[in-house]
Structures are given as structure tokens and as C-alpha cells.
C-alpha positions as CSV (number, residue, x, y, z in Angstrom):
1,M,0.5,-0.1,-0.1
2,T,1.6,3.1,-1.2
3,R,1.0,6.1,1.6
4,S,-0.9,7.8,-1.1
5,E,-3.3,5.0,-0.5
6,L,-3.1,4.8,3.2
7,D,-4.3,8.2,3.7
8,V,-7.2,7.7,1.5
9,A,-8.2,4.3,3.4
10,C,-7.4,5.9,6.8
11,P,-7.8,9.9,6.7
12,R,-6.1,10.1,9.8
13,A,-3.0,8.1,10.0
14,G,-0.8,11.3,9.0
15,E,-2.2,13.0,12.5
16,V,-0.8,9.6,14.3
17,S,2.0,9.8,13.0
18,A,2.9,13.4,13.4
19,L,1.2,13.0,17.1
20,A,3.5,9.8,17.5
21,D,6.4,11.7,16.6
22,R,5.8,15.2,18.7
23,V,5.8,13.3,22.1
24,A,8.3,10.9,21.6
25,A,10.4,14.4,20.7
26,Q,9.0,15.6,24.2
27,L,9.2,12.5,26.4
28,R,13.3,12.0,24.7
29,Q,14.1,16.1,25.7
30,L,11.9,15.8,28.8
31,K,12.5,12.2,30.3
32,P,15.9,11.4,28.8
33,Q,16.8,8.9,31.7
34,L,13.8,6.4,31.0
35,T,14.3,2.9,30.2
36,P,13.2,1.7,26.9
37,Q,10.6,-0.6,28.7
38,N,9.4,2.4,30.0
39,F,9.5,5.3,27.2
40,G,7.5,2.8,25.1
41,N,4.7,2.5,28.4
42,A,5.1,6.4,28.9
43,L,5.0,7.2,24.9
44,H,1.5,4.8,24.7
45,F,-0.1,6.4,27.6
46,E,0.9,9.8,26.6
47,I,-0.7,9.1,23.0
48,A,-3.8,7.9,24.0
49,K,-4.5,10.9,26.8
50,V,-4.0,13.4,23.6
51,I,-6.8,10.8,21.8
52,N,-9.0,10.2,24.1
53,S,-9.7,13.7,25.7
54,R,-11.5,14.9,22.4
55,N,-13.7,12.6,23.1
56,D,-14.3,11.4,19.4
57,P,-16.2,8.1,19.3
58,N,-14.6,7.5,16.2
59,F,-11.0,7.8,17.3
60,V,-10.0,6.3,20.5
61,A,-7.0,4.7,22.2
62,E,-6.2,2.3,24.3
63,I,-9.0,0.1,23.7
64,S,-10.3,-3.7,24.5
65,F,-11.5,-6.1,22.7
66,D,-11.8,-10.1,23.2
67,D,-11.6,-13.0,20.6
68,A,-15.5,-12.4,19.7
69,G,-14.9,-9.0,18.9
70,K,-17.0,-7.1,21.9
71,R,-14.9,-4.9,24.2
72,A,-13.1,-6.3,27.4
73,E,-11.6,-4.8,30.6
74,Y,-8.4,-3.6,30.3
75,G,-6.1,-7.1,31.0
76,D,-9.0,-9.3,30.6
77,R,-7.0,-12.6,29.6
78,G,-7.6,-13.2,26.1
79,S,-8.2,-9.9,25.2
80,I,-6.8,-7.4,22.5
81,R,-6.0,-4.4,23.4
82,L,-5.7,-1.7,20.4
83,D,-3.2,1.1,20.6
84,V,-5.6,3.4,18.3
85,L,-8.3,2.4,16.6
86,E,-10.4,4.8,13.6
87,N,-13.5,4.2,12.4
88,T,-13.5,5.7,8.9
89,K,-16.4,6.1,6.1
90,H,-16.1,2.9,4.9
91,N,-16.7,-1.0,6.7
92,T,-14.0,-1.4,8.4
93,V,-11.7,0.7,11.1
94,C,-8.4,1.3,11.0
95,V,-5.7,0.1,13.7
96,Y,-2.7,2.3,14.2
97,D,0.3,0.1,16.4
98,H,2.6,2.5,18.2
99,K,6.3,1.0,17.7
100,T,9.4,2.8,20.0
101,G,12.7,0.4,18.3
102,S,15.5,2.5,17.6
103,R,13.7,3.9,14.9
104,G,10.6,5.3,17.0
105,A,8.4,4.5,13.9
106,L,5.1,4.4,14.1
107,G,3.7,1.5,12.0
108,F,-0.3,0.6,10.3
109,T,-1.1,-3.0,11.1
110,R,-4.7,-3.7,10.6
111,S,-7.9,-3.7,9.4
112,L,-11.0,-5.0,11.5
113,D,-14.2,-5.6,10.6
114,R,-16.6,-2.7,11.5
115,N,-19.6,-5.2,13.2
116,H,-16.2,-6.7,15.1
117,C,-16.5,-2.6,16.8
118,E,-19.2,-1.4,16.4
119,E,-19.4,-0.6,20.6
120,T,-17.1,1.9,20.1
121,L,-19.7,4.1,18.0
122,S,-21.9,6.4,19.4
123,P,-25.5,5.8,17.7
124,R,-25.4,8.7,15.1
125,S,-22.4,7.9,14.3
126,A,-22.4,4.3,13.3
127,D,-26.1,5.3,11.3
128,H,-24.1,7.8,9.7
129,H,-21.1,5.5,7.9
130,R,-23.0,3.1,6.8
131,A,-24.6,5.6,5.5
132,G,-22.0,7.1,3.3
133,E,-23.8,10.4,2.9
134,T,-21.2,12.9,2.2
135,S,-17.7,11.5,-0.1
136,D,-15.5,14.2,1.1
137,M,-13.7,15.2,4.1
138,T,-13.5,19.0,5.7
139,T,-12.6,21.1,2.7
140,L,-10.5,24.4,2.7
141,K,-13.4,25.8,0.5
142,Q,-15.7,24.9,3.1
143,I,-13.3,26.3,6.1
144,K,-12.4,30.0,4.0
145,C,-16.3,30.0,3.0
146,L,-17.6,29.5,7.0
147,S,-15.0,32.5,8.4
148,K,-15.7,35.0,5.2
149,D,-18.3,37.0,7.2
150,L,-16.1,36.5,10.1
151,L,-13.0,37.6,8.9
152,A,-14.6,40.7,6.8
153,Q,-15.4,41.4,10.3
154,S,-12.6,41.5,12.3
155,P,-9.6,43.2,10.8
156,D,-7.5,41.4,13.5
157,L,-8.1,37.9,12.3
158,I,-6.3,36.0,9.4
159,L,-6.9,32.3,8.0
160,I,-3.5,31.0,7.1
161,R,-2.6,28.1,5.1
162,G,-6.4,27.2,5.1
163,R,-7.1,25.7,8.4
164,V,-5.9,28.5,11.3
165,I,-7.1,31.6,12.0
166,W,-4.5,33.8,13.4
167,L,-5.2,36.9,15.8
168,K,-2.7,39.7,14.3
169,P,-0.5,40.9,15.6
170,I,1.3,38.0,15.5
171,D,4.5,38.4,18.0
172,H,5.9,36.1,21.1
173,V,2.8,34.1,21.2
174,G,0.9,33.1,18.5
175,R,-3.1,32.5,19.2
176,T,-5.2,30.4,16.6
177,I,-8.1,29.2,16.1
178,L,-8.2,25.8,14.7
179,F,-10.4,23.7,12.4
180,D,-9.7,19.8,12.7
181,R,-11.4,17.3,10.4
182,S,-12.8,14.0,11.8
183,S,-13.2,10.7,10.8
184,C,-16.5,11.6,9.7
185,A,-16.8,13.6,6.5
186,R,-19.8,15.7,7.5
187,W,-17.9,16.2,11.2
188,F,-15.5,18.4,11.8
189,Y,-13.7,20.1,15.4
190,L,-12.8,23.3,16.5
191,S,-10.2,24.3,18.8
192,W,-8.2,27.8,20.2
193,E,-4.3,27.2,21.0
194,L,-1.4,29.7,22.1
195,T,1.9,28.5,21.2
196,E,5.4,30.4,22.3
197,L,7.1,31.2,19.3
198,F,10.7,32.0,20.9
199,A,10.3,28.2,22.6
200,P,13.1,26.0,20.9
201,E,10.0,23.2,20.5
202,A,8.0,26.0,18.7
203,R,6.9,24.4,15.0
204,P,4.7,27.0,13.9
205,A,4.1,25.5,10.4
206,R,3.6,22.2,11.9
207,S,2.3,22.4,15.1
208,Y,0.6,25.1,17.3
209,G,1.4,24.8,20.9
210,C,1.0,23.5,24.2
211,C,-2.0,25.9,25.7
212,G,-5.4,24.8,23.9
213,Q,-8.8,23.4,24.2
214,R,-11.2,22.4,21.7
215,F,-14.8,24.9,21.9
216,L,-17.8,22.5,21.7
217,R,-20.7,23.0,19.3
218,R,-23.8,23.7,22.2
219,T,-27.4,22.4,20.9
220,G,-30.0,20.4,22.1
221,P,-32.9,21.5,24.2
222,K,-31.7,21.3,26.7
223,G,-28.3,22.8,26.1
224,E,-26.4,19.2,25.3
225,D,-23.2,19.7,24.6
226,F,-21.3,18.0,21.3
227,V,-18.1,17.8,20.7
228,A,-18.0,18.1,16.9
229,W,-19.7,20.4,14.4
230,D,-21.3,19.1,11.4
231,W,-21.4,20.6,7.9
232,D,-24.8,19.5,7.4
233,D,-26.6,21.6,10.2
234,P,-28.1,24.6,9.1
235,A,-27.9,26.3,12.9
236,M,-24.3,25.6,12.7
237,P,-22.6,28.8,10.6
238,G,-24.7,30.9,13.4
239,G,-23.6,28.7,15.9
240,F,-19.8,29.1,15.1
241,R,-20.0,32.8,14.8
242,Q,-21.4,32.6,17.8
243,A,-19.2,30.6,19.9
244,V,-16.0,32.7,18.2
245,E,-17.3,36.1,18.7
246,E,-18.7,35.5,22.2
247,S,-16.5,32.6,23.9
248,V,-13.2,32.7,22.1
249,L,-12.3,35.9,21.3
250,P,-13.1,37.8,24.2
251,M,-10.6,35.4,25.4
252,L,-7.7,35.6,23.1
253,R,-7.8,39.4,22.2
254,P,-6.6,40.5,26.1
255,L,-3.6,38.3,25.7
256,D,-2.1,40.6,23.7
257,S,1.5,41.0,25.5
258,L,3.5,38.0,26.4
259,E,2.8,39.1,30.3
260,K,-0.8,38.5,29.9
261,A,-0.5,35.3,27.1
262,L,1.8,33.8,29.7
263,A,0.2,34.3,33.0
264,F,-3.1,33.2,31.4
265,V,-1.1,29.7,30.3
266,R,0.4,29.2,34.0
267,G,-2.9,29.2,34.9
268,H,-3.8,26.6,32.5
269,Q,-4.7,23.0,33.2
270,P,-1.0,22.2,33.0
271,T,1.0,18.8,31.3
272,D,4.0,17.2,32.3
273,L,4.6,17.4,28.3
274,T,3.4,20.9,27.7
275,R,5.0,22.5,29.9
276,G,8.2,20.8,32.1
277,W,11.1,22.2,33.7
278,R,12.2,23.2,30.3
279,W,9.2,25.7,29.6
280,H,9.2,26.9,32.8
281,L,12.8,27.8,32.4
282,V,12.1,29.4,29.1
283,T,9.3,31.1,30.1
284,A,10.9,33.1,33.3
285,V,14.1,34.0,31.3
286,A,11.7,35.5,28.2
287,L,10.0,37.9,31.4
288,G,12.8,38.5,33.3
289,E,12.6,35.7,35.9
290,L,16.2,35.2,36.0
291,D,16.5,34.1,39.8
292,A,13.4,31.0,39.1
293,A,15.4,30.1,35.7
294,R,18.7,30.0,37.8
295,D,17.2,27.5,40.7
296,L,15.3,25.5,38.2
297,W,18.8,25.8,35.7
298,R,21.1,24.7,39.3
299,E,18.5,21.7,39.4
300,R,18.5,20.3,36.0
301,G,20.8,21.8,33.9
302,H,23.6,19.2,34.1
303,L,21.8,17.1,31.6
304,Y,22.7,19.4,28.7
305,C,26.7,19.8,27.9
306,K,27.9,21.7,25.3
307,G,29.1,18.6,22.2
308,E,27.4,16.3,23.4
309,V,26.2,14.5,20.1
310,M,23.0,13.1,20.2
311,H,21.9,9.2,19.3
312,D,18.9,10.8,17.0
313,P,20.1,13.2,14.8
314,R,16.6,14.8,14.7
315,D,17.4,16.0,19.0
316,Q,20.9,17.5,18.2
317,V,19.4,21.2,17.6
318,L,16.9,21.0,20.2
319,Y,19.5,20.0,22.4
320,D,21.8,22.6,21.1
321,R,19.3,25.0,21.8
322,Y,19.0,24.4,25.6
323,C,23.1,23.7,26.0
324,E,23.6,28.2,25.1
325,I,21.1,28.8,27.7
326,G,23.3,28.2,30.4
327,E,25.8,30.1,30.9
328,P,24.4,33.5,29.9
329,L,22.0,32.7,32.6
330,M,24.3,31.6,35.4
331,A,26.0,35.4,34.3
332,D,23.2,37.4,35.0
333,D,23.8,38.1,31.4
334,R,20.8,39.7,30.1
335,A,21.8,41.2,26.8
336,S,23.0,37.8,25.5
337,L,19.2,35.5,26.8
338,A,18.1,37.6,24.8
339,R,19.6,37.8,21.8
340,I,19.3,34.0,22.1
341,L,15.3,33.9,22.7
342,H,15.1,36.5,19.4
343,R,17.3,33.9,17.5
344,W,15.2,31.0,18.4
345,E,11.9,33.0,17.2
346,A,13.1,34.2,13.9
347,E,14.3,31.0,13.1
348,N,10.7,29.2,14.0
349,V,9.2,31.5,12.2
350,R,11.2,33.1,9.3
351,G,10.1,30.4,5.9
352,T,6.5,29.8,7.4
353,A,3.2,31.2,6.1
354,I,3.2,33.3,9.3
355,E,5.8,35.4,8.3
356,P,4.6,38.3,6.6
357,Y,1.9,38.8,9.6
358,W,5.3,38.2,12.1
359,A,5.8,41.7,14.1
360,P,8.8,41.1,16.6
361,T,8.7,43.3,20.0
362,P,11.3,43.1,22.8
363,F,11.2,41.0,25.4
364,P,10.4,41.7,29.5
365,L,13.7,40.2,29.9
366,E,14.5,43.6,27.7
367,R,13.7,46.6,29.5
368,E,15.7,47.7,32.5
369,V,15.8,46.6,35.7
């Protein structure tokens, strides 16, 4: 099967692969002491946490079945546990199996008959998939049409690369609204995200930060929440505008400075992956909280030694970036620290679709003490 054929058969294959790569890279940096076995366990746990937090009945992780294809409890004798299961619009499901050997690859392993996994579907989604009402996934044209009026009335919003609305100006922290397709043709997801563009790990062209949350389509006579948004629902465009204008933008627009944005992120629900000690280190440096940053470096800085060669070349740039911090930080050299942060941010942004709208500004670190 070619990659193109895989993407057609399993629309979320690329998403699962990118998530596995991102989690693996973060784990290697945040927890380098893990044994291979513990690394694999942590990888499975973190990927499952991300996927299952979306509450998408068509996209689930760490789910078990017995040999008759019925749902089983974790660890039941004779059961099979699937790493990630995607219910597609076809009469099969896609099963993804995380591999954590020397290559750190993600392997697509097998397909199962939908009848063996029907319990993972809500009644509505199961009926829809069998009916095959539409054939295309969420398209850029649909998103452009849906957001047209919102963008026309909000000059501080810009749709970039077809699936992400950014708030302008774009400086140290990106404020975004993301459109994400689902495995069901008529449904899509919406979320808001904040990402620190100066962070060593920032990749604005591929991922959008460590602080974010899906926002829901509120509908039903009792105000029930639904995770997915329905293209076939005639009330959906109005609900989209209402959610963005009344809930999301009033939250994101005030976060127009680094201090405000990071204060918000610090108050948001943390995880070990998104806000480990490195996140606190870099953000403390950016804010000029150098005493707090030095305390962190004294405790953990020994993990970074200049000249160390990483086993995986993909980790080298990130490792080398963190190695730069220690010397100027301990010497209280604010000017050098500021130059490092500005360079990282420029390297992260330049060449991406957001560069024309990027307006770099001084860090609080650079202000007179």
C-alpha cells in the first residue's frame, strides 16, 4: 500500500504519525532517563491521553476487545488491546500500532471488520458511516466560506494555510483558532491554541502550541454539548460565529502581551509534556524572572553539556539550543539571553506562512531592571 492509498483508506494516519513523533521527541527531551521499556509505556500513555481527551467516538486509544470482537476490560485474559482505533467512513476500521524501537516508527498494522468494533460508535455516528451521506472530508473551501464573514468584520483575524485563524499582531505568542477534520465526512472540530514562538520546540508550520482546548457546538433542547461540528446542520454557521465571537475571541484578544499570555498559560491546566521544567525555564527567562530560571538550571542544567552528540540527529538542534542558556543565565547576561530568544523565534518563524504577519517586539527580559 502506498502512502497515498493509506491516506485515503485511513484519513487520520498522518495525524497519528505526527502526534507519535511529537510525543516521542518531547519524551526524549523531558525524560531522557527512561529505559526503552518505560519510554514505550510513557509514549502509549501520553498518546492515549491526547486522543481520548477529544471525546471522539470515532477516534479512540488503548481500547480492548475479546476474541469475539466484543469490548473487554483492560488486561482481561485473551483480550487484544489496540493502541489507536479510527472508525472510517468505509466498512472497516484502521488500527495503529506504536513502535518504539531504534527507529521510533509508527506502524499501520491491520484492519478490522466494523461489526467487531461497533460498540465504539455512538448510534448517530454508526448510522452516518453506514449511510455514506457525503464522500469528502472537510475542505479548505468549506472553511474559507464558513469564516468569510467573520474575517471580513474582524480586521485583526487572518486565515493562514486554510485551516488556522491567527490573531494579529503575531509576536511572541501565537493566538489561533484551528479547524480539524474528523474521520466522519460531515463533522469537524474547532479548538483554540496558544504557542510560544520563541520556545526551542516551537514549530508554527506544523503544530500550534501546548496550551489549548476544543470548543464545543452547544445544541439541543437542554443545551447538551457536542464535541464535533456538523456541516449538514443549517444552524452550524450561526453557532460557529456565536462561539468564536462570544467565547473564544473575548478570551484570546486580551492576551496581547507576553506577560498576559504567559500568565494565562500558567493558569491553564498543565501536563508534564506541555509544561515541564524546560517550559518554565524558558518562559522565566523571557519574562526576566532570572532568579527562578537559575534555580531551575542549577537543579536540571547538568542534563545539557555543550558538544554532546545526540543518538537521534533530529534531537540535536533542540539539545544544542538548551545548551546555550546556561552560561549567560548564570552570568546574569541579559543581553545575550535576549539575543538567543530573538534568534530562536526568528528561526522558528522565518520561511513559514505566518512570517509576513510576524511583528517581533522586545522581551520583558530586555527592560531596565
